[in-house]
GUVO-621690 format. One record per atom (N, C-alpha, C): residue in one letter; y, x negated, z negated. Coordinates in steps of 0.001 Angstrom, whole numbers, plus 524288, in hexadecimal, padded with zeros to 5 digits. Atoms other than C-alpha are relative to their C-alpha. Example, Ala and Ser with C-alpha at 12.3 -4.5 7.8 and 13.67 -1.06 7.14 Angstrom:
<atoms>
A7FB5A7FC8680000 A7EE6C7CFF47E188 A804B07FC7C80000 S7FB5A803348003C S7FBDC7CA9A7E41C S80442803027FD26 
</atoms>
This chain:
<atoms>
M7FE497FD307FB13 MF80D6B2419C1876 M8063C7FF247FF2E N7F9F1801157FF70 NF8F4FB1F97C1CAE N8026E802EC80447 V7FDD77FCD87FD45 VF953AB29C2C226E V803F27FEAA802A4 Q7FB5B802517FDE3 QFA134B237AC2533 Q7FEF57FC51804C1 S8027C8035B7FB7A SF98E6B199AC2E5B S7FE58804CF804E6 Y8012E7FCAC7FBD9 YF941FB2552C3603 Y8043A8028F802DB I7FA9D7FE4D7FF0A IFA227B2A72C3796 I801647FB1180444 E7FD0A803FC7FD1F EFA6C1B1DDAC3DBD E7FC0B7FEBE804CC V803AE7FFB77FBF7 VF9A7DB1DBBC4746 V801EF804E980417 I7FEBF7FC827FC30 IF9E17B2AE9C4C27 I8057D7FF54801CF K7FC1E801907FD5A KFAB5EB2723C4DF4 K800A97FC7F803ED S800668031A7FC3F SFA8B6B1C3DC55A9 S7FE4B801EE8051E I801B67FCE07FAFE IFA0E4B24B4C5F3B I8052B803CA801CD S7FBE37FC8C7FD8A SFABBFB2F5BC603A S8047C801347FC62 E7FA597FEC68029C EFB999B31B4C5E85 E80120805657FE0A I7FE0A7FB22800DC IFB8CAB3FB3C5C25 I800C3800C77F9C1 K7FF637FE8680474 KFBDD6B45B3C4F9F K7FF65805267FE8C P801997FA8F80006 PFB6FCB51ABC4C50 P80233803047FC51 K7FD9D7FC8280431 KFBD6CB5C75C448C K7FB4D804AA7FDF2 I804047FCEB802B8 IFB09CB6517C4343 I7FAFE7FE1080183 G80589802AA80059 GFA237B6028C3FC8 G7FC79804F88019B I803D47FB688004E IF95FDB6855C43BD I7FB5D7FD127FEB3 V805A38014E800D9 VF88BEB672BC3ED0 V7FCA88034E8029D L802F27FC307FC9C LF7F37B6D6EC48B5 L7FAE27FEEF7FDA4 G805537FF2280256 GF721FB71D0C4274 G7FB53800208041F S80454800767FBEE SF655BB7261C495C S80024802EA804CA G7FEDD7FD1A7FAC6 GF662DB76A4C56B3 G804688023E8019A L7FB247FDAA7FEFB LF744CB79A1C568F L802937FB6A802A7 G7FD02804B67FCBF GF77CAB6C8DC5E7E G801E1801E08053D D7FF377FF247FB5F DF7A39B7413C6AA8 D806478004D800D1 F7FA037FF0480087 FF8865B75EDC6619 F801F07FA0F8025E V7FCE4804DF7FEA9 VF8AFDB6705C6A55 V801518010980581 K7FDFA7FF057FAB2 KF8B71B6BC3C78A2 K80501800F280077 Q7F9C77FD278001B QF98BFB71CEC7543 Q804177FB8B7FFBA I7FBA08040D800E5 IF9F14B6547C7164 I801BD7FC94804CC K7FE168037B7FC02 KFA76FB5DBBC7A65 K801567FADA7FE86 K7FEB1805AB800C8 KFA9B0B4F24C7BC8 K7FD917FDA17FBB2 K803B18023F80365 KF9D72B4CA9C742A K7FEC97FAA47FEE1 C801EA8062C801A4 CF9A11B400BC6D29 C7FACA800977FC37 F80438801258036D FF8CA6B3F51C6808 F7FF827FB757FC3E I801B480381802EC IF8892B3723C5D03 I7FB30800C67FCAD K8050C7FF8D8024D KF7AF7B3595C597F K7FFB37FDA77F95C Y80012801D880636 YF783CB34AAC4A73 Y7FE787FAEB80018 N803B48066B80018 NF6E0BB2899C4CF8 N8036E7FBAA8028C S7FC49802E57FDE4 SF7AB1B2229C53A9 S802327FD857FC2F I7FB42802A7803AE IF81FEB20EEC46E7 I7FCDD7FDC67FBF7 P802A380293803F2 PF7C93B171FC3DD3 P7FEC5802207FB4B K801367FDE780586 KF74B2B1BB9C3193 K8004B806617FFBC F8000D7FB2580010 FF7758B2919C359C F7FA60804667FEA3 P805B07FC6C7FF8A PF6C73B3421C3185 P7FF828020A8051D V801617FE0D7FB86 VF64EFB3947C3BBF V7FDFC805387FDFD S801997FB378005E SF6158B47AAC3DA5 S7FAFF8009680118 T8049C7FF637FD96 TF53B9B4AE4C401A T7FCCC80441800F9 V801877F96A7FE9F VF5261B5997C4150 V800FF800FE806A2 K7FF247FE4F7FAAB KF4F32B5EEEC4F2A K804DE805127FFE1 G7FBE37FCF580019 GF5BEEB654AC537B G804A07FE457FE7C H7FC48801A98018C HF63FEB5BFDC4D79 H800F17FAD6802FB E8005F8035C7FB1D EF6869B5266C5864 E801647FAA47FD5E G7FE4D8050680267 GF6E77B47E1C4EFA G805607FCE7801E4 Q7FAD8802027FD5C QF7BA4B45DEC53D8 Q8054A8027E7FEA6 F7FC357FCD28005D FF89C5B47E2C5262 F802958004E80625 I7FE657FE097FB39 IF9192B4E67C5E04 I80591800097FE08 L7FA037FE9B800C2 LFA0B9B4C68C5DA6 L801BF801E5804AF G7FCF47FDA67FA27 GFA9A8B53D0C68C6 G803DB802E97FCDF Y7FC117FBF780116 YFB160B5F2FC697A Y7FEB18058480165 I8005D7FB1E7FE4E IFB0E4B6D7BC69AA I80625802E98003D N7FAD57FE707FFD2 NFBD09B7448C6F05 N804E27FC077FE87 E7FD358054E800F0 EFC3EDB668CC6D5C E7FFB57FFD27F96C I800AC8022E8058A IFBFF9B6755C5EA8 I7FD067FC1B7FF64 P803858041280123 PFBA89B5A0AC5AC9 P7FB21802BC7FC54 I803C27FE54803EE IFAD2CB5CABC5438 I7FB267FB457FF43 I803978026B8010A IFA110B55EAC4F9F I7FA93802D97FEEF C804A07FC8680118 CF9295B5C3EC4F94 C7FBEE7FB7D7FDA8 A803BD802FD80225 AF880CB55ADC47B4 A7FAF6803BF80218 Q8053C7FBC27FE61 QF7B6BB5AFBC4F8A Q7FBBB7FCF27FDD2 G80401801FD8032B GF7146B5724C4560 G8010B7FF087FAB1 R7FF5E7FEEC804CD RF71B9B5857C36D6 R7FB297FCD57FC3A F803E1802BB8036C FF69FAB5175C2C29 F7FE24803D57FB3E H802117FC2F8035C HF613AB59AAC2242 H7FEF67FD2D7FB0A L8036C802C480511 LF5B08B56E1C142C L7FBC67FEBA801C3 Y80598800577FE2B YF4E10B58EFC193D Y7FED07FA8C80340 E80081804737FD7D EF500CB4CC4C21DE E7FFDE7FA9E7FCA8 G7FF7D804BC80295 GF52A5B445DC168F G804EF7FE8C7FF80 Y7FA8980180801BC YF6118B43F2C165B Y8017E8032E7FB36 D7FE0F7FDC48050A DF68B5B4635C0A43 D804BB803CE80166 F7FAAF7FB6F7FED7 FF7473B50A3C084D F803877FD1280316 D7FAF8802E27FDB1 DF7F33B46CDC0C67 D7FE2D7FF2E805FA S800538009D7FA74 SF7783B4379C1958 S7FF72804EA802B3 T800BB7FB637FE17 TF74DFB51F7C1C8F T80604800FB80179 A7FB0D7FD2E8003C AF83B0B5419C1BEB A803607FC0F80382 L7FCD0805057FD76 LF877FB46BFC234C L803DB8019E8054A P7FB7E7FF967FC6A PF8CE1B4DA7C2F8F P80561802187FEA6 I7FA357FD988014A IF978EB54D9C27BC I8025C7FA837FE63 D7FCC1804CA80107 DF9B80B4733C2278 D802227FDC580454 I7FE5C801BD7FB2A IF9CAEB42D6C3033 I80454803288022C F7FBFF7FCB77FE05 FFA430B4E77C33CC F805887FFCC7FCD7 K7F98B800DF80233 KFAF6FB4D23C2870 K800AE7FA738011D L7FDE5805DD7FF28 LFB00CB3E1FC2ADC L803197FFFE80565 L7FE15800017FABE LFB23DB40C6C393A L80495803B3800F0 G7FAEF7FCE27FE91 GFBD14B4A96C369F G800EB8059C80039 C801C17FAE27FFF0 CFB70DB57BEC35F9 C802328026E7FD00 N7FE6A7FCDC804BC NFBC3EB61ECC2E46 N7FD45805588009E T803B87FAFF80057 TFB210B6D8FC3225 T7FAC07FE17800BF A80535801537FFEE AFA462B6C2DC31D7 A7FBCF805C97FFD2 I805637FBC37FEA7 IF99F6B75EBC38D1 I7FB487FED38006D I8061C80231801D7 IF8CA6B7454C3344 I7FC8680450801D3 T8039B7FBA37FCB6 TF823DB7BA8C3BE8 T7F9F97FFBE7FDAD N8057F8005380133 NF7430B7DFAC38B9 N7FC9680435802C5 A803DA7FD617FE79 AF6835B858DC3D17 A7FD35802357FA44 A801A67FE11805D5 AF639EB8ECAC31DB A7FC3E804A280022 G8035E7FD01800B4 GF5977B9727C2CFB G80318805687FDD1 C7FCD47FB8680134 CF5DEFBA59DC29FE C7FCA0803C07FC4B M802077FC5A80484 MF5AE6BADEBC1DF6 M80248805E9800CE N7FDD67F9B77FF0E NF62CEBB9B8C22D4 N7FE548030980468 Q802687FCE87FBF1 QF5B17BC278C2AED Q8026A8028680310 N7FDDB7FD137FC7F NF663BBC942C2FCF N8037B7FCE08040B W7FD3E803647FE13 WF6BD8BBCEAC3614 W7FC3C7FE9080468 E802FA801547FCBC EF6659BBA4AC43DA E7FEED7F94E8011A L80131805D07FE2A LF6034BAD02C497C L803EE7FF69803FD G7FB92802057FCB6 GF6A71BA5EFC507F G805B5800D47FF1D S7FB637FF2E802A0 SF74E3BAB5EC487F S803107FB807FC98 L7FD3D803DB80281 LF7E74BA30BC4190 L802A88010B7FA00 M7FD8F7FEF180529 MF837EBA1CAC337B M802DD7FBBE7FE06 L7FB3E802E780285 LF8F6AB9BBEC2D78 L7FEE17FFD27FA34 I800D1801B3805B8 IF8C0FB9485C2084 I803D6801E47FBA5 T7FAC37FFD38044B TF9450B9972C1500 T7FDD38002C7FB09 K8028D8025180586 KF8AF1B9513C095E K7FC2D7FE0980189 C804EE802B07FFD0 CF7FFEB8B5DC071C C7FD6D7FF867FB8A I80337801B98036E IF7471B8A26BFEF9 I7FC6C7FC2880024 D80378805787FED9 DF6D0AB7D36BFC59 D7FBBF801A87FD89 F8045E7FF78801B3 FF5F5EB8071BFB6E F7FBBC7FBA080103 T802358049B7FFFC TF5B2DB71DDBFC4A T7FD787FE167FAFF F802BE800A980542 FF592EB7048BEE34 F8008E7F9907FF57 Q7FFB9806558003F QF5D96B61A5BEF98 Q802A47FF3A7FA19 N7FCA6801A380418 NF6816B61D6BE478 N7FF6B8036E7FC61 S8005B7FC0F8040B SF64C2B6DB7BDD8C S7FA348026D7FF5C S804AD7FC1C7FF08 SF58C9B7661BD9A3 S8011B805A380184 D7FF6A7FB0C7FECC DF5FD3B824DBDD05 D803227FED580500 P7FCC07FF4E7FB5E PF65BFB878FBE93E P805817FEBC7FEC0 K7FA298005380085 KF7512B837ABEA92 K8025D80255803A7 I7FD5A7FDAC7FC04 IF7E62B8BF0BF0B2 I804707FD8E7FFFB Y7FBAA8016A7FF7F YF8A39B86E9BF703 Y804C88035380324 F7FCA77FCB67FC81 FF9697B8C60BFC4D F7FFEF806047FE9C D801D37F99A80077 DF9423B996DBF50F D804C38026B7FEA7 K7FB4F7FD00800FE KFA29EB9C0CBF29B K8031C801178066F N7FE057FEDF7FB61 NFA46BB9DFAC017B N8044C7FC30801DF N7FD3B803B17FF66 NFAA78B90E7C0266 N7FF587FBC7804EC L8016E803EC7FC22 LFA427B8A92C0DFB L80250800AD8056F V7FDDD7FE4E7FB81 VFA97EB910AC1944 V8055C800EC7FF77 N7F98B7FECC801C3 NFB87CB9161C196B N802A2804E880370 E7FDB57FB8E7FEE7 EFC09DB9D37C1CBD E800708005D806CB K7FF837FF807FA6D KFC318B99CEC2BCD K7FC3380054802B8 T805287FF5F7FE01 TFB4DFB9740C2ED3 T7FE5F804CF7FF7D N801EB7FAC880125 NFB1C5BA45BC28EF N801C080333803A9 K7FDA57FB9C7FBE7 KFBB08BAB18C3164 K7FE547FE0F805D7 I801978013C7FA91 IFB649BA3D1C3DB5 I7FB06802B380007 I805687FE797FE81 IFA8A4BA695C3B48 I7FFE0806688007D D7FF087FACD80022 DFACE5BB4D4C379B D8015080345805E2 C7FEED7FF107FA2D CFB27FBB59FC45F4 C7FBDA7FFC780434 L80501801567FAB8 LFA766BAF35C4DA5 L7FBDD8033D7FE11 S804857FC7D80162 SF9DBFBB826C4655 S80065804CA80343 N800647FB347FBDE NFA183BC2B5C50AA N7FEBF7FE49804F1 S802B8802107FAC4 SF9C56BB9DCC5AF9 S7FC2C7FE0F7FEBF Y8047A8035380204 YF919DBB269C541E Y7FD72802A27FC9E P804507FC8880464 PF855FBB6FAC4C3D P800A17FB4C7FBCB I7FFCB803B780547 IF8A77BAEFFC3FFD I8018E803247FAE7 N7FEC37FD84803F9 NF89FCBB2DAC32B8 N801707FB437FB09 K7FEB2803F3804E1 KF8DC3BAC28C2498 K7FB287FF9B7FBA9 G803808014E80386 GF8424BA6ADC1AFE G7FEC77FBBF7FCCC T801D480445802CF TF7C29B9E1DC1232 T7FCE87FC7E801CE Y803E0803A17FDFA YF766BB924BC16B0 Y7FCBC7FDB57FADA S802CA801B8804FB SF6ABAB8D90C0DA9 S7FD887F9BA8022A W801DB806057FED1 WF6732B7EB7C0E5B W7FB957FEC57FDE7 V8050380049802D7 VF58B0B7BF9C0C8E V7FF247FA6780252 L801C9805E17FF32 LF52BCB6D4FC0D2B L7FDC77FFA48058B G802F3801E77FC16 GF48D2B6F00C1819 G7FB947FC0A7FF2A P800267FEA37FAA6 PF4281B69D8C207F P7FD3880511801FB T8032B7FAEF7FE25 TF38EFB7582C1FBF T8032D804CA7FEC4 Y7FC4C7FC798014E YF3E9DB828DC2122 Y7FD53803687FB1C E8003B7FD698045C EF3F60B8B8EC1619 E7FAB3804567FFEC T803567FBFE80073 TF34C8B9486C10C2 T802F98050B7FFCA P7FF437FC0F8007A PF3502BA256C0FB4 P8026D801F87F9F5 S7FED77FF55804F0 SF3684BA181C008C S805387FD897FE53 E7FA5A8033A800E6 EF4212B974DC019F E804488038D80261 I7FCA77FD097FC74 IF4839B9FC4C0B4C I80216804E67FC6B K7FD7B7FAC580362 KF4893BAB65C019F K802CA7FF467FB3B K7FD148020080460 KF4D54BA2D2BF70E K805A97FF8080195 I7FAA3801127FE07 IF57FEB9D67BFE8F I80400804FA8012D K7FD8E7FBCC7FE83 KF5B93BABA1C0366 K80233802F47FCE2 S7FDC17FDEB804F2 SF5C78BAF36BF502 S804947FE7A7FF7B F7FB18802BD802B0 FF6798BA603BF32B F804A7801688041F G7FD037FE357FBD1 GF6F31BACA3BFF52 G800067FBB380561 G7FEFF8033A7FB3F GF6B73BA322C0A4F G7FE35803D8804D2 D7FFFC7FCB37FA8A DF6DAFBA802C1891 D7FC9E7FC868035C V80351803727FBB8 VF67FBB9D25C2094 V7FE9D7FAAC7FC21 V8013A8050D80283 VF60B3B901CC1CC4 V7FEAD7FB90803EA G7FFD2804537FCB5 GF60D5B82C1C2165 G7FF297FAD77FD89 M800948054E80428 MF5EF3B74A5C1E83 M804C77FC698015A S7FAE9803E17FF5B SF6C69B6E16C211A S805378031B7FF82 T7FA0A7FD098006C TF7A83B724DC228B T803077FEFD7FA9A M7FD707FF7780524 MF7D8CB7365C1334 M803537FB0F7FE20 P7FE86805968018B PF7EDBB644FC10AE P805DD7FF98802D9 E7FB32800A07FD11 EF88EEB64F5C1C8A E8051F803557FE14 I7FC297FCFC801E9 IF9085B7072C1765 I802DA7FE5C7FAF9 I7FEC68014A8053F IF9140B6B24C09C0 I8048B7FAC9800D0 K7FDBA803AF7FF24 KF9657B5E5BC0EFF K80632800D98023C A7FBC97FDD17FD31 AFA051B649EC18A7 A8041D802677FC14 K7FC777FE2E8039F KFA5BCB6CA6C0D98 K8026D7FCCE7FBCF E7FCE08047680312 EFA7BEB60C8C0512 E8048F7FC4480191 Y7FD1D802247FCF9 YFAE99B5AF3C0FAD Y80527803E78024D N7FBD27FBF17FE09 NFB7D8B6818C1002 N80087800A18056E M8006E7FF7E7FB32 MFB419B6999C1DB5 M7FEE980620800CE N801697FAC77FE26 NFB4DAB7716C2519 N7F9E08007C801DA V80616800A97FF65 VFA5CEB7A1BC23D1 V7FDD080600802DA I803C17FC137FDF4 IF9EA5B839FC2D3E I7FAF47FEF98010D G8055E8010B7FEB6 GF90C5B84FDC2C1F G7FD3E8049280263 L801957FB767FE3D LF88BBB8D60C3527 L7FA747FEC480114 S8069F800217FE8E SF79E0B8FF8C36A3 S7FF2180312804C1 C802587FD8C7FCAA CF7323B9421C4148 C7FA59802437FF28 I8045E7FD9E80172 IF68D7B9DD5C3E1F I7FB9C7FE2D8050F S8030D802327FB73 SF5DABB9781C449E S7F9B8801C77FDEC N805217FEC48016E NF516BB9EACC3D9A N7FFF18039A7FAA6 Y8004C7FD0E805E1 YF4DF3BA852C3223 Y7FCEE7FBA17FD13 A802648038880409 AF498EBA134C2643 A7FA76801637FF2D S804C37FDE88004B SF3B8ABA20CC227F S7FFAD804207FB2C G7FF747FBA2802FC GF3878BAE47C1C3E G8028880409801E0 I7FC5F7FC417FCDA IF4228BB53CC246E I7FD03801CB80506 S803867FFD17FA54 SF3A94BB289C3122 S7FACB7FED67FE82 P805AE800B280072 PF2C29BB2C9C31AD P7FD1F7FC14802A9 N8017D804107FC66 NF2B70BA7E0C3B73 N8016D7FB1B7FE2B P7FE24805CB801B9 PF2977B998BC381B P803F07FD6880307 L7FB038026C7FCC9 LF3590B9148C3B9E L7FF247FAB88010E T8005F8067C7FF9F TF363EB8408C41F2 T8057E7FDA880164 H7FC3B802477FF31 HF4114B7AF3C4444 H802B9800DC805CA Q7FF267FCF77FBC7 QF4050B7E73C52D5 Q80203804B580138 D7FCDB7FAC98009B DF432AB8C74C4FF7 D805077FFC27FF8A V7FACF7FFEC80234 VF4EEBB89B1C49EC V802EC7FDB080489 L7FD45802DB7FCEC LF532CB80F3C554B L8008E804CC80514 D8002D7FBE17FD11 DF4ECFB8B4CC5FB4 D803CA804847FE64 E7FC947FC787FFB4 EF565EB9579C595F E806DE7FF5B7FF2A V7F9B9801A280029 VF6365B8E47C56D2 V802197FEBE805D1 N7FF05800377FA85 NF619EB8B45C6613 N801DA8048F802D3 K7FE2E7FA6C7FD6E KF63A3B9AA3C6918 K805608009D7FE06 S7FB727FE0E80164 SF6FD1B9AB1C60FC S8047E7FBB980127 K7FCA8803127FFEB KF75EBB8E80C651C K8051D80132803B6 N7FB2A7FD617FDD7 NF8088B9592C6DB3 N803C68014B7FD25 I7FC6E7FE97804A9 IF84FFB9D1FC62B6 I8028B7FCEF7FCF8 F7FE468039980438 FF8559B9228C59A3 F8041A7FCEA801C5 T7FCB7802A97FCA2 TF8CADB8A2EC63A8 T805FA80234800ED N7FADC7FE697FEA0 NF979DB93BFC6798 N801CB801C87F9F8 L7FDD77FFA0804BA LF997CB975FC5828 L802767FBD77FE42 L7FCED8046480284 LF9C22B88E5C546F L804F57FF238040A L7FBBA801237FD31 LFA4C3B8827C60BC L80555803FD7FE67 D7FBC97FC31800F9 DFACB0B9410C5C54 D801CC7FD697F9CB I7FE3F80144805BC IFACB3B8F80C4D99 I803DB7FADB8009F I7FD71804067FF13 IFB290B8269C52A5 I804EE8008880255 K7FAE37FE0E7FD6D KFBCA5B8981C5A9A K803E3802117FBA8 F7FC4A7FE9C80230 FFC1CDB8F7CC4F81 F801627FDAF7F97B I7FEEB80342804AF IFC097B8676C4416 I8041D7FC2D80084 
</atoms>
């Protein structure tokens, strides 16, 4: 994987120098409509670049401007269950950093274990737990010392919480691709998990390694197994996220305005 060669291709197509990079999770691509002077770069137009195979992930970069601020969006990400390794799942962050971004906004659709939170609400990720068991036989907690979100971002979210249904909590990363069982959810919840998903954490870890300003946002798309009696499908997730797209888009616009 030659990241520098990917950068050269992107720079040959667009002269935009982004300051903010955004990873758009399942069904959250509607935000792209807000970008001005857009330049689309399909992943499959970049030689040897990985391909996103999951429904709801378009597989492209979009460069452009929000309120004259240059940004880049990755619409489509990579997962361990697709056969990619950790470095590949975090590849969009490498791209963001090498193009000059100092802020990474990393979004996802996630299952909720907190029954007090409504579907369609949002969560700022303040801590992560690795439940993939790829490198350890035990769950591993990251950012337990409240060092994931910087003070400025915390203040911004606190202010915006007056206008948006947003909470703060812990993201639990699981391997997938199947949804979790009620017993697994019970175990994850016992470790303090608030939401659960199959992505995001590698990107957060990579962005922190680069000393980027990291903002992780989960859109609550469903209640986890055992919390809700109803069986879950990926289409259900996309349908619920679609209901929340306007709130999510407006929140992102406000965050970009203030950071």
